[in-house]
C-alpha positions in Angstrom: -20.1 -70.3 -22.3 -17.6 -68.9 -24.8 -19.6 -65.7 -25.1 -19.5 -65.3 -21.3 -15.8 -65.9 -21.3 -15.2 -63.4 -24.1 -17.3 -60.8 -22.3 -15.5 -61.3 -19.1 -12.1 -61.1 -20.8 -13.1 -57.8 -22.5 -14.3 -56.3 -19.1 -11.1 -57.4 -17.4 -8.9 -55.9 -20.2 -10.9 -52.7 -20.0 -10.5 -52.6 -16.2 -6.8 -53.3 -16.4 -6.2 -50.6 -19.0 -8.2 -48.0 -17.0 -6.4 -49.0 -13.8 -3.1 -48.5 -15.6 -4.2 -45.0 -16.7 -5.1 -44.0 -13.2 -2.9 -46.4 -11.2 -1.6 -43.7 -8.8 -5.1 -42.7 -7.8 -3.7 -39.2 -6.8 -5.3 -35.8 -7.2 -3.2 -32.7 -6.6 -4.5 -29.2 -6.5 -3.5 -25.6 -5.6 -5.6 -24.0 -2.9 -5.8 -20.2 -2.9 -7.2 -18.5 0.2 -8.7 -15.1 0.4 -7.5 -12.2 2.6 -8.2 -12.2 6.3 -8.7 -9.4 8.8 -5.1 -9.2 10.1 -2.5 -7.2 8.1 -0.3 -10.2 7.4 -3.2 -11.9 5.8 -4.0 -9.1 3.4 -2.6 -10.9 0.4 -4.2 -14.3 1.1 -2.4 -17.6 1.2 -1.6 -20.6 -0.9 -1.1 -24.4 -0.3 -1.0 -27.7 -2.1 -3.6 -30.4 -1.5 -2.7 -34.1 -2.2 -5.6 -36.6 -2.2 -4.7 -40.3 -2.3 -7.8 -42.4 -2.7 -5.8 -45.6 -2.5 -4.7 -44.7 1.0 -7.7 -42.7 2.0 -5.6 -39.6 2.8 -6.3 -35.9 2.0 -3.3 -33.8 3.1 -2.6 -30.1 2.7 1.1 -28.9 2.5 1.6 -25.4 3.8 5.0 -23.6 3.2 3.9 -20.5 5.3 4.4 -21.8 8.8 6.6 -20.1 11.4 7.1 -20.2 15.2 6.2 -17.0 17.1 7.7 -18.5 20.2 11.1 -19.4 18.8 14.1 -17.7 20.6 14.7 -14.2 19.2 11.8 -14.4 16.8 11.2 -10.7 16.5 14.8 -9.7 16.0 15.2 -12.5 13.4 12.0 -11.4 11.7 13.2 -7.8 11.5 16.5 -8.9 10.0 14.9 -11.1 7.5 16.4 -14.2 9.1 13.2 -16.0 9.9 13.0 -19.7 9.3 9.7 -20.7 7.8 8.8 -24.4 7.4 6.5 -26.8 5.7 3.6 -28.0 7.8 0.9 -30.5 7.0 -2.7 -30.9 8.0 -5.7 -32.8 6.9 -7.9 -31.0 4.3 -10.8 -31.1 6.8 -8.7 -29.2 9.4 -7.5 -26.7 6.8 -11.1 -25.9 5.7 -12.3 -25.7 9.3 -9.7 -23.0 10.0 -10.6 -20.9 7.0 -14.3 -21.3 7.6 -13.8 -20.1 11.1 -12.1 -16.9 10.0 -14.6 -16.5 7.1 -12.0 -16.7 4.5 -12.6 -18.2 1.1 -10.8 -21.1 -0.6 -10.5 -21.7 -4.4 -9.2 -25.0 -5.7 -7.4 -25.6 -9.0 -7.0 -29.3 -10.0 -3.6 -29.8 -11.7 -3.7 -31.6 -15.0 -0.7 -33.9 -14.4 0.2 -37.4 -15.6 0.3 -40.2 -13.1 4.1 -40.1 -13.1 4.1 -36.4 -12.5 1.7 -36.7 -9.6 3.8 -39.4 -8.0 7.0 -37.3 -8.4 5.3 -34.2 -7.0 3.7 -36.1 -4.1 7.0 -37.7 -3.2 8.8 -34.3 -3.4 6.2 -32.8 -1.0 6.7 -35.7 1.5 10.5 -35.3 1.3 10.2 -31.5 1.8 8.0 -32.0 4.9 10.6 -34.2 6.7 12.1 -32.6 9.8 15.6 -32.4 8.2 14.2 -30.7 5.1 11.2 -28.6 6.0 13.0 -25.4 7.1 13.9 -22.6 4.7 15.0 -19.0 4.9 12.0 -16.9 3.9 12.5 -14.1 1.3 9.5 -11.8 0.9 9.8 -11.4 -2.9 11.7 -14.4 -4.2 11.3 -17.3 -1.9 8.1 -17.5 0.1 5.1 -19.7 0.7 3.7 -19.0 -2.8 6.8 -19.0 -5.0 7.8 -22.4 -3.4 4.7 -24.0 -4.7 5.4 -22.6 -8.2 8.9 -24.1 -8.0 8.1 -27.5 -6.7 5.4 -28.0 -9.3 7.7 -26.8 -12.1 10.5 -29.1 -10.9 8.4 -32.3 -11.0 6.8 -32.2 -14.5 8.1 -34.1 -17.5 8.1 -31.0 -19.6 8.7 -27.4 -18.6 5.8 -25.4 -17.2 5.4 -22.2 -19.2 3.8 -19.3 -17.4 2.6 -16.4 -19.5 0.1 -13.5 -19.7 -0.2 -13.2 -15.9 0.3 -9.5 -15.9 -2.3 -7.6 -18.0 -0.1 -4.5 -17.9 3.3 -3.3 -16.7 3.3 -3.6 -12.9 5.9 -3.0 -10.2 6.2 -5.0 -7.0 4.6 -1.9 -5.3 1.6 -2.2 -7.6 1.0 -5.8 -6.6 1.5 -5.1 -2.9 -0.8 -2.1 -3.0 -3.6 -4.0 -4.7 -4.0 -6.3 -1.7 -3.8 -3.4 0.7 -6.2 -1.1 -1.2 -8.7 -3.9 -1.9 -9.0 -4.4 1.8 -8.9 -0.7 2.7 -5.7 -0.9 4.9 -4.6 2.7 4.5 -2.6 2.7 7.7 -1.0 -0.7 7.0 0.0 0.6 3.6 1.5 3.7 5.1 3.7 1.6 7.4 4.8 -0.8 4.7 5.5 2.1 2.3 7.8 3.7 4.9 9.8 0.6 5.7 10.3 -1.1 2.4 12.9 0.2 0.0 13.2 1.1 -3.7 13.6 -2.5 -4.8 9.8 -2.5 -4.7 9.8 -0.1 -7.7 11.3 -2.8 -9.9 9.0 -4.1 -12.7 7.6 -7.6 -11.9 7.7 -10.3 -14.5 5.3 -13.1 -15.1 7.5 -15.4 -13.1 8.4 -13.0 -10.2 4.8 -11.8 -9.9 3.8 -15.2 -8.4 5.2 -14.3 -5.0 1.6 -13.3 -4.1 -1.2 -16.0 -3.9 -3.7 -14.3 -6.3 -1.0 -14.0 -8.9 0.1 -17.6 -8.4 -3.5 -18.6 -9.0 -3.5 -16.5 -12.2 -0.2 -18.1 -13.2 -1.5 -21.6 -12.8 -4.6 -20.7 -14.8 -2.5 -19.5 -17.8 0.3 -22.1 -17.5 0.8 -24.9 -20.0 2.9 -28.1 -19.9 3.7 -28.7 -23.5 0.3 -28.8 -25.3 -1.9 -29.2 -22.3 -3.1 -26.7 -19.7 -1.7 -27.0 -16.1 -5.2 -26.6 -14.6 -8.1 -28.7 -15.9 -10.7 -27.7 -13.2 -11.4 -24.8 -10.9 -13.9 -24.6 -8.1 -14.8 -22.7 -5.0 -14.5 -24.7 -1.8 -15.4 -21.9 0.5 -16.9 -18.5 -0.5 -15.2 -15.5 1.2 -17.5 -14.0 3.9 -15.4 -11.1 5.1 -16.8 -7.8 4.0 -14.0 -5.4 3.3 -15.7 -2.1 4.1 -13.9 1.2 4.5 -13.2 1.8 8.1 -11.5 4.7 10.0 -9.9 7.8 8.4 -6.9 8.0 6.1 -3.4 9.1 7.1 -3.6 11.9 4.6 -6.7 13.3 6.4 -5.2 12.9 9.9 -1.9 14.5 9.0 -3.7 17.3 7.1 -5.8 18.2 10.1 -2.7 18.1 12.3 -0.8 20.4 9.8 -3.7 23.0 9.9 -4.0 23.0 13.7 -0.2 23.4 14.2 0.0 26.0 11.5 -2.7 28.1 13.2 -0.9 27.8 16.6 2.4 28.6 14.9 1.3 31.9 13.2 -1.2 33.2 15.8 0.7 34.5 18.8 3.4 31.8 18.8 5.0 33.2 21.9 2.0 32.5 24.1 2.0 29.0 22.7 5.7 28.4 23.0 5.5 25.7 25.7 2.9 23.8 23.8 4.8 24.1 20.5 8.0 23.0 22.2 6.3 19.8 23.4 4.8 19.2 20.0 8.2 19.8 18.2 10.0 17.4 20.6 7.4 14.7 20.0 7.4 15.3 16.2 11.1 15.3 15.7 12.0 12.6 18.2 9.5 10.2 16.8 10.6 11.0 13.2 14.2 10.4 14.3 13.3 7.0 15.8 11.6 6.1 12.5 14.8 7.1 10.7 16.8 4.8 13.0 14.4 1.9 12.2 14.7 2.6 8.5 18.5 2.4 8.7 18.4 -0.7 10.9 16.2 -2.5 8.3 18.4 -1.1 5.4 21.7 -2.3 6.7 20.6 -5.0 9.3 18.5 -7.2 7.1 20.2 -10.0 5.2 18.1 -9.4 2.1 17.6 -6.1 0.3 13.9 -5.6 0.5 14.3 -2.6 2.9 17.5 -1.2 1.2 17.9 2.1 -0.6 15.0 3.6 1.2 14.4 7.2 0.1 12.2 7.8 3.2 15.5 8.5 4.9 15.4 11.9 3.2 12.8 13.2 5.6 13.1 10.7 8.5 16.5 11.9 9.7 17.9 9.7 12.6 19.7 12.8 14.0 16.4 14.2 15.1 16.4 11.9 18.1 19.3 13.9 19.5 18.3 17.4 18.2 14.9 17.0 19.8 16.6 17.4 23.2 18.2 20.7 22.1 15.2 22.6 21.0 15.6 25.3 23.7 19.3 25.7 23.1 21.0 28.6 21.2 23.8 27.3 19.1 25.0 28.6 15.8 25.4 25.1 14.3 21.7 24.4 15.1 20.7 27.2 12.7 22.6 25.4 10.0 21.0 22.1 11.0 17.5 23.4 10.7 18.3 25.1 7.4 19.6 21.8 6.0 16.6 19.9 7.4 14.2 22.4 5.6 16.3 22.0 2.4 16.0 18.1 2.5 12.2 18.3 3.1 11.7 20.9 0.4 13.7 18.8 -2.1 11.7 15.7 -1.2 8.4 17.5 -1.7 9.4 19.1 -5.0 10.8 15.9 -6.4 8.0 13.7 -4.9 6.8 12.2 -8.2 10.3 11.9 -9.7 12.1 10.1 -6.9 13.4 6.5 -7.7 11.0 5.2 -5.0 7.3 5.6 -4.8 6.5 7.3 -1.5 3.1 7.3 0.2 1.0 10.3 -0.6 -0.4 10.3 3.0 3.0 11.6 4.1 2.8 14.9 2.2 1.0 16.9 4.9 3.3 15.3 7.5 6.4 16.5 5.6 4.8 19.9 5.2 4.4 20.0 9.0 8.0 19.0 9.5 9.1 21.7 7.1 7.0 24.3 8.8 8.4 23.5 12.3 11.9 23.3 10.9 11.6 26.8 9.6 10.3 28.1 12.9 13.2 26.4 14.7 15.6 28.0 12.3 14.1 31.4 13.1 14.5 30.8 16.8 18.3 30.4 16.6 
């Protein structure tokens, strides 16, 4: 009888000690999702998963939600004044969505103490409340990935140390282009390269690099809390099924063909082609001017500086939208205007590799075309 009692006592003590060590019964992990087919999914996505076995819940916290139907959404989006918010879903629903779009999910289990898990879970619940869930999205410094880095870092008993994320010196452009190039989005890259400013040429640090999901995953892989690693287990929940094959033709090829065709028309009997060339010049310069207006709007109209100091304004002159309507006029000042336009374009092309901002190489034949037609317009005056 005494032996039975002693054995029962030992089992109870063991069970009590084990329960104390895992009393919260929480598991928290980072979910990193692969790229999708849409341009805004080119860099993937991140979320935090909280599994509570005591309550039978499995919830995913997503900081990348926004409302397309909100009043003035597109104007606010253009001005960088979009309110993103924290949304929650069941893990089952989350996986169903990404399986439907054939996007992969990688899970990293966080090596946190019970107290740290409880603090982090409570912070996520607090963030998801209606009065707390909205935040002003910043593309580089405060987005759906960097928020996960920050909320984990703020709820550990010791500082989280991120290191060795970047294997070489990289700018924000380098990081952005990786996602676009890996998915062969040459036209998407062209548009982004035109609209974003020279801030993207700044060097990323280990900390700032985690504004993109893949780099957040790398950051968590390398991170330590004191002597222990932040991640103790990594697994594939869903394999990526989207095949990123090269599709379509590049902007450089399209603009090169356009340059050759227009050059032929320009030099071979230009008088007989004057009407066609006038229509082409109007379209070319008017659209370029509209692009320049958009660049200025984003430069000065956004509340952040991600589109500021944009050197694409050197060739996309907003004044072209007015000058395009004066192509058939004979005015002395127009001769000076076209001379100055040709000068700006020539300087841009000569200094292409030395400008403070990395410009898209696909634009080179387009700028050559603008230069060619500017010279012809100059000669017409």
